[in-house]
N, C-alpha and C positions, 0 to 999 in steps of 0.2 A: 546949256540944258536941251536948245533947239535941235539939236543935232544926236540926241538921247533916243536912242532907239527905246529904250523903255521907258513910256508915259511914268508921272508921278501919281501913288495915288489921290485922289482926293479925301478919302476918307477912311479912318478905319475898318473902314467896316469893309470895303474894301483890298483894304488889306490882307495877302496870302497870310492862313493859316498857319500857326508852327506844324513844320510834321511831326506827326508821335515817332519817328523812325532816329528822330534827329541827336537825341546821345547815343543813339550807334553810330549814324553815321559818323560824330564826332568820334568816340573810342575806334572805329573803324580807320579814322581818315588818321590818330593818332600813334594806330598800329605798324601802315604801310609808313609813315613817316620815320617813328620810330627802325622800323627795317633800311628804308635808304638809306640812314644815317648813319649804322651801325659798318663801322671801318673792314675789309680783309687787308692781310696783307700789308702794312702799315712801318713794316720794319724791314732790313734786309734779309733776304733768305739764301738760301745758299747755291749756287750752281749743279749742273745733272749735265758729266759729260758721259752719253748712252752707248758714245763708242767706245768706251774704256771698261766699259759694264762687267763681269764675268760672266764665263760663261753658263754656270746657272743659279737659281734667283736664292739659294741660301744665303750664300754669301753676302752677297747684297742687302739681304734684308738684315741680315745683324748687324751691318756695319749703320745704314740707315737709322736700325731701334738704340745703336749706342749712340749718335749723333744726336737721334730726340732728347735722350736722357741727361746728353752734355747739354745739350741747348736751356734747360731748367723747363722740356715737355713734363708736365705736370702723366705720370703713371701710364710711360710711354708702350706699355704691356699690354695696357689692357685694348681690349676690342671689340666690332660687333662683330657679332654671331648669329646669319640668316638662315633660318631651315625652314622647308615645311611641311604640309602631314600629304596625307593616301592622295587625298583630294585635292594636289596641287596650295591647297593658302598660304602665302607665305605668313612666320612671326622673324624677330628680333627684337635680340635684346643684346648688351654690355658682358662679357665674362674674361676673366686673367688666361691670358698664354701660360701656360708651363715652363713649356719649354721649345723648339726649334730646330730640329734635327734633319739627316738625311731618310727621315722617314718620313716625315711631314710638322706638323705644327698641333700640340699639342695641348689639350685642355678637359679639365674637369667636369661630373654634372652626377645626377641622379638618373638609374633609368627609369625610373616612373618620372620621371621630370615632365617639362614637353615637351624640350626640348629634343629630351630621350626618347619620350616614343614617338617624336616625328621622325628621326635619323634612324629606329629601327622600320617605321615603314619606308622613309625614299632614306638611304643614307649616301645623300652631297648636303652641301652645305657649301659657303662663301664666308668670307669673314674679310672685317674689311681695319686697316688700321690710319688713323688718323693724327696729324704732329704738326699743328698750327704751328709752330713756332718754329717750324723750320718749310710748311709753304707744303709739308709731304706727305704723301697716303698713298699706303699698299691694297691692291687688292688681289684676297686668291680665291679659287676657286676646285673643287673636288670629289671628291668619295672620303668618306669617315668612315674607319674601321674604330672599332672598342679594344684596348691592348685587353690583353688574361686579365682574368683579376687576380696574381701576384703582384703583376707588376701596377695596376689600378692600388692596389693596397699600398702598395711598396710609395706610391707617388704621392699619395693621401697621409700618410703618418710621418711625411718630410716637409708636413706642410706647417703652419703655425695650430696653436690649439684652438683657437676660434675657430681656422678653416674646418678640421676635426670635429669641434661643438655643432657648428652649424651642419654637417655631413652628419653627426648623432638624430641634432631633431629633424632631419629626411623632411616628409610630406608635400615639396616645393610643386609648388605649383596648386597646392588644392586647397580649397577652399577655407577659410579661418572662420572661426566661430565669434571671435576678439582676442583684443589685443594683451586678457589677460591668459590668453590659454597660451599663445605663441610666449608671454615669459613664464610660465612655468616650464613651458618643455623647453626655453633655454637654459635656462637656469639650472634643469636637471643636466642637461648634454652639456653642458661647461664644467660641470663638479665632474662626470662621468667623466668629461676625457682628461680630466688632470689628476684624476685617480689611476687610469688606463690608458696612454698617450696611445696603446694600440692596440685601441677598443676597433671590432671589427665593422667593418657598415661595405656590407655585403653588395647593395644597390649602387654605391656610388663606384663611378668609370673613370675612368683617360680615355678621351675618344684621342684618333689621330687622323687629322686631314690627310689625303694625300693628295697633294696640288697634281691638278694637270692645265694649269692658267696660274700664272702670276706679271700685275701688272704694277711697273714702282711707275708713279707720279709725282713730277718737280714741276711747283706751284709759278706761277711768274707773274709780280706785279703786271705788265701791260696785256697778259692771259696769252705769252706765247707760252707752254707748260710744255714742259717735254713730259711724255709718258714712253716707257719704254715696259712691252707687255711681253712675258716666256710663256713661249706655249706648246706642253710635252710631245714628241713626234715622233713615234716609231720608238718610245725608251730612251729620245732625250730633248731636250729641252731646243727651240726654234727660235728666238731673238727677232721682232719687228718693233718699228714704233708709228706710233696709231695721231694720226691727228688731234689738235686738243678738240 
């Protein structure tokens, strides 16, 4: 004890009082320990030879999504959609990819929803796909345009009864008064969707993101990630590697 820089307390009165923040500190410490203990990419990952990638990003994207599905990635067609309002304040949510073709990446929503209003004010967006099963992500940025009413209606009516019922409920992003109110509206919408599989939903719109940048990221357990970026330049695509 002679070398202990902290002398022992002589009595209980001299002992420091427990900190009122001690439970909070313990919870914060436990949370940090949880984060540090979580493992990332503790399974074999595929390799990616960027030199052999196609000249345009669409074919590679389609191949990567298929490989993610084959590797067991749940819901590989879901994606993060980021938009911003007229003031530049961002918002983000998960939506479903409806198609990807030469025109761009397709998704749907109501024009009156938050993302619909933001796209009307600022028609640019970013998409992110993350497939943990293969350690891959794809980032897409570009301008967004509305498909015509006929294409939007056809796209909606090709989907499930549940999708049509949700579209018929509408009022997306508005304040909901109660769960009972939603139950009544959802039940009525479901009944109508069953009776009228072609019921019109004029506000529902197919959006198409026309990409001007697409980045493919292949994770590596030793953090030597491969990042291949496609940038649209004068009507064609330019490829470039990025530092991880």
